[in-house]
N, CA, C and O atoms as a GROMACS GRO file, in nm:
protein
  344
    1ARG      N    1   0.458   0.139   1.897
    1ARG     CA    2   0.564   0.084   1.815
    1ARG      C    3   0.585  -0.064   1.845
    1ARG      O    4   0.611  -0.143   1.754
    2ASP      N    5   0.574  -0.103   1.971
    2ASP     CA    6   0.595  -0.243   2.007
    2ASP      C    7   0.495  -0.335   1.937
    2ASP      O    8   0.532  -0.442   1.888
    3ILE      N    9   0.369  -0.293   1.932
    3ILE     CA   10   0.268  -0.374   1.864
    3ILE      C   11   0.299  -0.381   1.715
    3ILE      O   12   0.290  -0.487   1.655
    4PHE      N   13   0.336  -0.268   1.657
    4PHE     CA   14   0.371  -0.266   1.515
    4PHE      C   15   0.485  -0.363   1.486
    4PHE      O   16   0.477  -0.442   1.392
    5VAL      N   17   0.589  -0.357   1.566
    5VAL     CA   18   0.705  -0.445   1.542
    5VAL      C   19   0.664  -0.591   1.555
    5VAL      O   20   0.708  -0.674   1.475
    6SER      N   21   0.582  -0.624   1.654
    6SER     CA   22   0.548  -0.765   1.675
    6SER      C   23   0.444  -0.817   1.577
    6SER      O   24   0.445  -0.936   1.545
    7LYS      N   25   0.355  -0.733   1.530
    7LYS     CA   26   0.244  -0.780   1.445
    7LYS      C   27   0.256  -0.740   1.298
    7LYS      O   28   0.205  -0.811   1.211
    8CYS      N   29   0.320  -0.630   1.268
    8CYS     CA   30   0.313  -0.572   1.134
    8CYS      C   31   0.445  -0.570   1.057
    8CYS      O   32   0.445  -0.567   0.934
    9SER      N   33   0.556  -0.572   1.129
    9SER     CA   34   0.684  -0.548   1.064
    9SER      C   35   0.729  -0.659   0.969
    9SER      O   36   0.811  -0.634   0.881
   10LEU      N   37   0.678  -0.781   0.985
   10LEU     CA   38   0.719  -0.887   0.891
   10LEU      C   39   0.684  -0.850   0.748
   10LEU      O   40   0.758  -0.881   0.655
   11CYS      N   41   0.572  -0.784   0.729
   11CYS     CA   42   0.533  -0.740   0.595
   11CYS      C   43   0.570  -0.594   0.568
   11CYS      O   44   0.621  -0.561   0.461
   12HIS      N   45   0.543  -0.507   0.665
   12HIS     CA   46   0.561  -0.363   0.644
   12HIS      C   47   0.702  -0.315   0.676
   12HIS      O   48   0.736  -0.201   0.647
   13GLY      N   49   0.785  -0.401   0.735
   13GLY     CA   50   0.923  -0.366   0.765
   13GLY      C   51   0.939  -0.296   0.899
   13GLY      O   52   0.850  -0.223   0.943
   14VAL      N   53   1.052  -0.319   0.963
   14VAL     CA   54   1.081  -0.257   1.092
   14VAL      C   55   1.080  -0.105   1.079
   14VAL      O   56   1.044  -0.035   1.173
   15ARG      N   57   1.120  -0.055   0.963
   15ARG     CA   58   1.122   0.090   0.940
   15ARG      C   59   0.988   0.142   0.886
   15ARG      O   60   0.975   0.260   0.853
   16ALA      N   61   0.889   0.052   0.876
   16ALA     CA   62   0.755   0.086   0.827
   16ALA      C   63   0.755   0.133   0.682
   16ALA      O   64   0.668   0.210   0.641
   17ASP      N   65   0.853   0.087   0.605
   17ASP     CA   66   0.870   0.132   0.467
   17ASP      C   67   0.817   0.034   0.362
   17ASP      O   68   0.841   0.051   0.243
   18GLY      N   69   0.746  -0.070   0.406
   18GLY     CA   70   0.689  -0.167   0.313
   18GLY      C   71   0.785  -0.275   0.268
   18GLY      O   72   0.754  -0.351   0.177
   19ASN      N   73   0.902  -0.283   0.331
   19ASN     CA   74   1.005  -0.378   0.289
   19ASN      C   75   1.035  -0.483   0.395
   19ASN      O   76   1.152  -0.509   0.425
   20GLY      N   77   0.931  -0.542   0.452
   20GLY     CA   78   0.950  -0.647   0.550
   20GLY      C   79   0.998  -0.776   0.486
   20GLY      O   80   0.993  -0.790   0.364
   21VAL      N   81   1.044  -0.870   0.568
   21VAL     CA   82   1.099  -0.995   0.515
   21VAL      C   83   0.994  -1.076   0.439
   21VAL      O   84   1.031  -1.154   0.352
   22ARG      N   85   0.868  -1.061   0.470
   22ARG     CA   86   0.762  -1.132   0.399
   22ARG      C   87   0.702  -1.052   0.284
   22ARG      O   88   0.611  -1.101   0.216
   23SER      N   89   0.748  -0.932   0.261
   23SER     CA   90   0.684  -0.844   0.162
   23SER      C   91   0.693  -0.898   0.019
   23SER      O   92   0.607  -0.867  -0.063
   24LYS      N   93   0.794  -0.976  -0.011
   24LYS     CA   94   0.812  -1.025  -0.148
   24LYS      C   95   0.703  -1.122  -0.190
   24LYS      O   96   0.670  -1.128  -0.309
   25GLY      N   97   0.645  -1.199  -0.098
   25GLY     CA   98   0.544  -1.298  -0.134
   25GLY      C   99   0.401  -1.250  -0.123
   25GLY      O  100   0.309  -1.331  -0.129
   26LEU      N  101   0.380  -1.123  -0.107
   26LEU     CA  102   0.245  -1.070  -0.088
   26LEU      C  103   0.175  -1.046  -0.220
   26LEU      O  104   0.239  -1.027  -0.324
   27SER      N  105   0.042  -1.049  -0.215
   27SER     CA  106  -0.035  -1.009  -0.333
   27SER      C  107  -0.049  -0.858  -0.328
   27SER      O  108  -0.139  -0.805  -0.263
   28GLY      N  109   0.040  -0.790  -0.395
   28GLY     CA  110   0.046  -0.645  -0.389
   28GLY      C  111   0.156  -0.602  -0.293
   28GLY      O  112   0.201  -0.680  -0.210
   29LYS      N  113   0.197  -0.480  -0.305
   29LYS     CA  114   0.305  -0.425  -0.222
   29LYS      C  115   0.250  -0.385  -0.086
   29LYS      O  116   0.142  -0.326  -0.077
   30ALA      N  117   0.324  -0.416   0.018
   30ALA     CA  118   0.287  -0.371   0.152
   30ALA      C  119   0.296  -0.219   0.156
   30ALA      O  120   0.385  -0.160   0.094
   31ALA      N  121   0.205  -0.156   0.228
   31ALA     CA  122   0.204  -0.009   0.236
   31ALA      C  123   0.335   0.042   0.295
   31ALA      O  124   0.389  -0.014   0.391
   32ASP      N  125   0.384   0.149   0.237
   32ASP     CA  126   0.501   0.222   0.287
   32ASP      C  127   0.448   0.337   0.371
   32ASP      O  128   0.408   0.441   0.318
   33PHE      N  129   0.449   0.318   0.503
   33PHE     CA  130   0.392   0.418   0.593
   33PHE      C  131   0.478   0.543   0.605
   33PHE      O  132   0.436   0.641   0.667
   34THR      N  133   0.598   0.541   0.548
   34THR     CA  134   0.684   0.659   0.552
   34THR      C  135   0.656   0.754   0.437
   34THR      O  136   0.709   0.865   0.433
   35SER      N  137   0.573   0.713   0.344
   35SER     CA  138   0.547   0.790   0.224
   35SER      C  139   0.444   0.902   0.247
   35SER      O  140   0.334   0.876   0.295
   36PRO      N  141   0.480   1.024   0.213
   36PRO     CA  142   0.382   1.133   0.221
   36PRO      C  143   0.262   1.109   0.130
   36PRO      O  144   0.151   1.151   0.162
   37ASP      N  145   0.282   1.043   0.016
   37ASP     CA  146   0.170   1.012  -0.073
   37ASP      C  147   0.072   0.917  -0.006
   37ASP      O  148  -0.049   0.935  -0.018
   38TRP      N  149   0.123   0.815   0.065
   38TRP     CA  150   0.037   0.724   0.139
   38TRP      C  151  -0.043   0.802   0.243
   38TRP      O  152  -0.164   0.785   0.255
   39ARG      N  153   0.026   0.888   0.318
   39ARG     CA  154  -0.040   0.963   0.425
   39ARG      C  155  -0.150   1.053   0.371
   39ARG      O  156  -0.253   1.071   0.436
   40ALA      N  157  -0.130   1.108   0.254
   40ALA     CA  158  -0.230   1.198   0.195
   40ALA      C  159  -0.358   1.124   0.155
   40ALA      O  160  -0.463   1.187   0.139
   41ARG      N  161  -0.349   0.992   0.138
   41ARG     CA  162  -0.465   0.914   0.092
   41ARG      C  163  -0.544   0.848   0.204
   41ARG      O  164  -0.649   0.789   0.176
   42VAL      N  165  -0.500   0.855   0.328
   42VAL     CA  166  -0.566   0.779   0.434
   42VAL      C  167  -0.618   0.870   0.546
   42VAL      O  168  -0.571   0.982   0.565
   43THR      N  169  -0.716   0.816   0.617
   43THR     CA  170  -0.765   0.882   0.739
   43THR      C  171  -0.752   0.782   0.852
   43THR      O  172  -0.743   0.662   0.827
   44PRO      N  173  -0.751   0.827   0.976
   44PRO     CA  174  -0.746   0.733   1.088
   44PRO      C  175  -0.863   0.634   1.085
   44PRO      O  176  -0.846   0.516   1.116
   45GLU      N  177  -0.980   0.681   1.049
   45GLU     CA  178  -1.098   0.594   1.045
   45GLU      C  179  -1.084   0.485   0.938
   45GLU      O  180  -1.120   0.370   0.961
   46TYR      N  181  -1.031   0.522   0.823
   46TYR     CA  182  -1.006   0.424   0.716
   46TYR      C  183  -0.908   0.318   0.764
   46TYR      O  184  -0.929   0.198   0.743
   47LEU      N  185  -0.801   0.361   0.830
   47LEU     CA  186  -0.701   0.266   0.879
   47LEU      C  187  -0.761   0.174   0.985
   47LEU      O  188  -0.728   0.055   0.989
   48PHE      N  189  -0.847   0.227   1.070
   48PHE     CA  190  -0.911   0.142   1.172
   48PHE      C  191  -0.993   0.033   1.104
   48PHE      O  192  -0.990  -0.082   1.148
   49ARG      N  193  -1.064   0.068   0.999
   49ARG     CA  194  -1.143  -0.032   0.927
   49ARG      C  195  -1.052  -0.138   0.864
   49ARG      O  196  -1.083  -0.256   0.869
   50ILE      N  197  -0.941  -0.095   0.805
   50ILE     CA  198  -0.848  -0.190   0.743
   50ILE      C  199  -0.789  -0.284   0.847
   50ILE      O  200  -0.784  -0.405   0.825
   51VAL      N  201  -0.745  -0.231   0.960
   51VAL     CA  202  -0.688  -0.316   1.066
   51VAL      C  203  -0.794  -0.410   1.122
   51VAL      O  204  -0.764  -0.525   1.156
   52SER      N  205  -0.916  -0.363   1.132
   52SER     CA  206  -1.024  -0.444   1.189
   52SER      C  207  -1.077  -0.550   1.092
   52SER      O  208  -1.107  -0.662   1.134
   53GLU      N  209  -1.088  -0.515   0.963
   53GLU     CA  210  -1.153  -0.603   0.865
   53GLU      C  211  -1.058  -0.662   0.762
   53GLU      O  212  -1.097  -0.754   0.689
   54GLY      N  213  -0.936  -0.612   0.754
   54GLY     CA  214  -0.845  -0.653   0.647
   54GLY      C  215  -0.876  -0.574   0.521
   54GLY      O  216  -0.968  -0.493   0.518
   55LYS      N  217  -0.798  -0.598   0.418
   55LYS     CA  218  -0.819  -0.526   0.291
   55LYS      C  219  -0.841  -0.628   0.181
   55LYS      O  220  -0.750  -0.699   0.140
   56ARG      N  221  -0.963  -0.634   0.135
   56ARG     CA  222  -1.004  -0.731   0.032
   56ARG      C  223  -0.916  -0.720  -0.092
   56ARG      O  224  -0.885  -0.610  -0.138
   57GLY      N  225  -0.878  -0.835  -0.145
   57GLY     CA  226  -0.797  -0.838  -0.266
   57GLY      C  227  -0.648  -0.819  -0.243
   57GLY      O  228  -0.570  -0.812  -0.338
   58THR      N  229  -0.608  -0.812  -0.114
   58THR     CA  230  -0.467  -0.798  -0.080
   58THR      C  231  -0.431  -0.901   0.026
   58THR      O  232  -0.515  -0.978   0.071
   59SER      N  233  -0.306  -0.901   0.065
   59SER     CA  234  -0.260  -0.990   0.172
   59SER      C  235  -0.283  -0.932   0.311
   59SER      O  236  -0.248  -0.997   0.411
   60MET      N  237  -0.339  -0.812   0.321
   60MET     CA  238  -0.361  -0.749   0.451
   60MET      C  239  -0.474  -0.819   0.524
   60MET      O  240  -0.590  -0.813   0.482
   61PRO      N  241  -0.440  -0.887   0.637
   61PRO     CA  242  -0.544  -0.958   0.712
   61PRO      C  243  -0.614  -0.866   0.812
   61PRO      O  244  -0.566  -0.757   0.843
   62ALA      N  245  -0.727  -0.914   0.860
   62ALA     CA  246  -0.793  -0.848   0.973
   62ALA      C  247  -0.716  -0.886   1.100
   62ALA      O  248  -0.653  -0.991   1.106
   63TRP      N  249  -0.723  -0.800   1.200
   63TRP     CA  250  -0.659  -0.828   1.328
   63TRP      C  251  -0.762  -0.826   1.440
   63TRP      O  252  -0.762  -0.735   1.523
   64PRO      N  253  -0.851  -0.927   1.444
   64PRO     CA  254  -0.955  -0.930   1.547
   64PRO      C  255  -0.900  -0.954   1.687
   64PRO      O  256  -0.970  -0.928   1.786
   65THR      N  257  -0.777  -1.002   1.697
   65THR     CA  258  -0.719  -1.028   1.829
   65THR      C  259  -0.667  -0.902   1.897
   65THR      O  260  -0.639  -0.903   2.017
   66LEU      N  261  -0.654  -0.793   1.821
   66LEU     CA  262  -0.611  -0.666   1.882
   66LEU      C  263  -0.733  -0.595   1.941
   66LEU      O  264  -0.839  -0.592   1.879
   67SER      N  265  -0.717  -0.539   2.058
   67SER     CA  266  -0.824  -0.458   2.116
   67SER      C  267  -0.838  -0.329   2.035
   67SER      O  268  -0.747  -0.293   1.960
   68ASP      N  269  -0.949  -0.261   2.049
   68ASP     CA  270  -0.965  -0.133   1.980
   68ASP      C  271  -0.854  -0.037   2.021
   68ASP      O  272  -0.801   0.036   1.937
   69ALA      N  273  -0.819  -0.036   2.149
   69ALA     CA  274  -0.713   0.054   2.196
   69ALA      C  275  -0.579   0.021   2.129
   69ALA      O  276  -0.505   0.112   2.092
   70ASP      N  277  -0.549  -0.107   2.114
   70ASP     CA  278  -0.425  -0.147   2.047
   70ASP      C  279  -0.426  -0.108   1.899
   70ASP      O  280  -0.325  -0.065   1.844
   71LYS      N  281  -0.542  -0.123   1.835
   71LYS     CA  282  -0.553  -0.082   1.695
   71LYS      C  283  -0.525   0.067   1.680
   71LYS      O  284  -0.451   0.108   1.591
   72TRP      N  285  -0.584   0.148   1.768
   72TRP     CA  286  -0.562   0.292   1.761
   72TRP      C  287  -0.416   0.327   1.790
   72TRP      O  288  -0.362   0.421   1.732
   73ASP      N  289  -0.351   0.250   1.880
   73ASP     CA  290  -0.209   0.274   1.907
   73ASP      C  291  -0.124   0.247   1.783
   73ASP      O  292  -0.033   0.324   1.752
   74VAL      N  293  -0.153   0.138   1.713
   74VAL     CA  294  -0.079   0.105   1.590
   74VAL      C  295  -0.104   0.213   1.485
   74VAL      O  296  -0.010   0.256   1.417
   75ILE      N  297  -0.226   0.257   1.472
   75ILE     CA  298  -0.260   0.361   1.375
   75ILE      C  299  -0.186   0.490   1.409
   75ILE      O  300  -0.131   0.555   1.320
   76ALA      N  301  -0.185   0.528   1.535
   76ALA     CA  302  -0.113   0.649   1.576
   76ALA      C  303   0.035   0.635   1.541
   76ALA      O  304   0.098   0.731   1.498
   77TYR      N  305   0.090   0.517   1.562
   77TYR     CA  306   0.232   0.496   1.530
   77TYR      C  307   0.258   0.513   1.380
   77TYR      O  308   0.349   0.586   1.342
   78VAL      N  309   0.179   0.445   1.295
   78VAL     CA  310   0.208   0.454   1.151
   78VAL      C  311   0.183   0.595   1.098
   78VAL      O  312   0.252   0.639   1.006
   79LEU      N  313   0.088   0.666   1.155
   79LEU     CA  314   0.067   0.805   1.113
   79LEU      C  315   0.183   0.893   1.157
   79LEU      O  316   0.222   0.985   1.086
   80SER      N  317   0.239   0.865   1.273
   80SER     CA  318   0.354   0.945   1.319
   80SER      C  319   0.477   0.918   1.233
   80SER      O  320   0.557   1.009   1.210
   81VAL      N  321   0.493   0.795   1.186
   81VAL     CA  322   0.607   0.761   1.100
   81VAL      C  323   0.597   0.838   0.969
   81VAL      O  324   0.698   0.887   0.918
   82SER      N  325   0.477   0.849   0.916
   82SER     CA  326   0.460   0.920   0.789
   82SER      C  327   0.486   1.068   0.803
   82SER      O  328   0.515   1.136   0.704
   83GLU      N  329   0.477   1.120   0.924
   83GLU     CA  330   0.502   1.260   0.948
   83GLU      C  331   0.647   1.286   0.990
   83GLU      O  332   0.686   1.400   1.015
   84GLY      N  333   0.726   1.178   0.999
   84GLY     CA  334   0.866   1.192   1.035
   84GLY      C  335   0.889   1.207   1.185
   84GLY      O  336   0.993   1.257   1.227
   85ASP      N  337   0.793   1.164   1.265
   85ASP     CA  338   0.803   1.178   1.411
   85ASP      C  339   0.850   1.052   1.482
   85ASP      O  340   0.834   1.041   1.603
   86GLU      N  341   0.908   0.957   1.410
   86GLU     CA  342   0.944   0.828   1.470
   86GLU      C  343   1.039   0.842   1.583
   86GLU      O  344   1.078   0.742   1.644
   0.00000   0.00000   0.00000
Protein backbone atom coordinates (compact mmCIF):
# COMPACT_ATOMS: atom_id res chain seq x y z
CA ARG A 1 0.00 0.00 0.00
CA ASP A 2 2.84 2.41 0.79
CA ILE A 3 4.29 2.07 -2.71
CA PHE A 4 0.84 2.51 -4.24
CA VAL A 5 0.21 5.68 -2.25
CA SER A 6 3.60 7.18 -3.11
CA LYS A 7 3.74 6.20 -6.80
CA CYS A 8 0.20 5.56 -8.05
CA SER A 9 -2.35 7.49 -6.02
CA LEU A 10 -1.91 10.83 -7.81
CA CYS A 11 -3.68 9.32 -10.80
CA HIS A 12 -5.48 6.27 -9.37
CA GLY A 13 -6.56 7.93 -6.12
CA VAL A 14 -5.77 7.15 -2.49
CA ARG A 15 -8.83 4.87 -2.47
CA ALA A 16 -7.62 3.21 -5.73
CA ASP A 17 -10.89 4.25 -7.40
CA GLY A 18 -9.39 6.09 -10.40
CA ASN A 19 -10.11 9.54 -8.97
CA GLY A 20 -6.66 10.86 -8.12
CA VAL A 21 -5.86 14.58 -8.20
CA ARG A 22 -4.14 14.18 -11.59
CA SER A 23 -6.83 11.94 -13.11
CA LYS A 24 -8.63 14.79 -14.88
CA GLY A 25 -5.69 15.57 -17.21
CA LEU A 26 -5.01 12.02 -18.33
CA SER A 27 -5.50 10.59 -21.79
CA GLY A 28 -8.21 8.17 -20.78
CA LYS A 29 -9.60 7.36 -17.36
CA ALA A 30 -7.29 5.98 -14.70
CA ALA A 31 -8.19 2.40 -13.80
CA ASP A 32 -10.62 1.97 -10.92
CA PHE A 33 -9.03 -0.90 -9.01
CA THR A 34 -12.10 -1.24 -6.78
CA SER A 35 -14.26 -2.30 -9.72
CA PRO A 36 -15.21 -5.97 -10.02
CA ASP A 37 -15.43 -5.44 -13.80
CA TRP A 38 -11.80 -4.27 -13.87
CA ARG A 39 -10.74 -7.27 -11.78
CA ALA A 40 -12.51 -9.68 -14.12
CA ARG A 41 -10.47 -8.37 -17.09
CA VAL A 42 -6.94 -8.57 -15.66
CA THR A 43 -4.39 -11.15 -14.58
CA PRO A 44 -1.38 -10.61 -12.33
CA GLU A 45 0.92 -11.25 -15.31
CA TYR A 46 -0.88 -8.63 -17.43
CA LEU A 47 -0.56 -6.09 -14.62
CA PHE A 48 3.15 -6.85 -14.23
CA ARG A 49 3.65 -6.10 -17.93
CA ILE A 50 1.70 -2.83 -17.64
CA VAL A 51 3.67 -1.68 -14.58
CA SER A 52 6.94 -2.69 -16.26
CA GLU A 53 6.28 -1.35 -19.78
CA GLY A 54 3.46 1.18 -19.39
CA LYS A 55 0.27 1.08 -21.44
CA ARG A 56 0.59 2.36 -24.99
CA GLY A 57 -1.94 5.00 -25.98
CA THR A 58 -2.64 6.00 -22.37
CA SER A 59 -1.03 8.11 -19.66
CA MET A 60 0.11 4.98 -17.79
CA PRO A 61 3.91 5.13 -17.65
CA ALA A 62 6.39 2.33 -17.20
CA TRP A 63 7.95 2.07 -13.74
CA PRO A 64 11.51 0.85 -14.41
CA THR A 65 12.67 2.27 -11.07
CA LEU A 66 10.57 -0.24 -9.12
CA SER A 67 12.16 -3.60 -8.39
CA ASP A 68 10.29 -6.69 -9.52
CA ALA A 69 9.43 -7.38 -5.87
CA ASP A 70 7.97 -3.87 -5.48
CA LYS A 71 5.95 -4.29 -8.68
CA TRP A 72 4.47 -7.55 -7.38
CA ASP A 73 3.69 -5.86 -4.05
CA VAL A 74 1.77 -3.08 -5.83
CA ILE A 75 -0.06 -5.64 -7.95
CA ALA A 76 -1.00 -7.67 -4.87
CA TYR A 77 -2.32 -4.49 -3.26
CA VAL A 78 -4.51 -3.42 -6.20
CA LEU A 79 -5.86 -6.95 -6.58
CA SER A 80 -6.73 -7.04 -2.88
CA VAL A 81 -8.56 -3.71 -3.18
CA SER A 82 -10.70 -5.08 -5.99
CA GLU A 83 -11.65 -8.00 -3.77
CA GLY A 84 -12.61 -5.71 -0.90
CA ASP A 85 -9.70 -6.78 1.32
CA GLU A 86 -8.21 -3.30 1.85
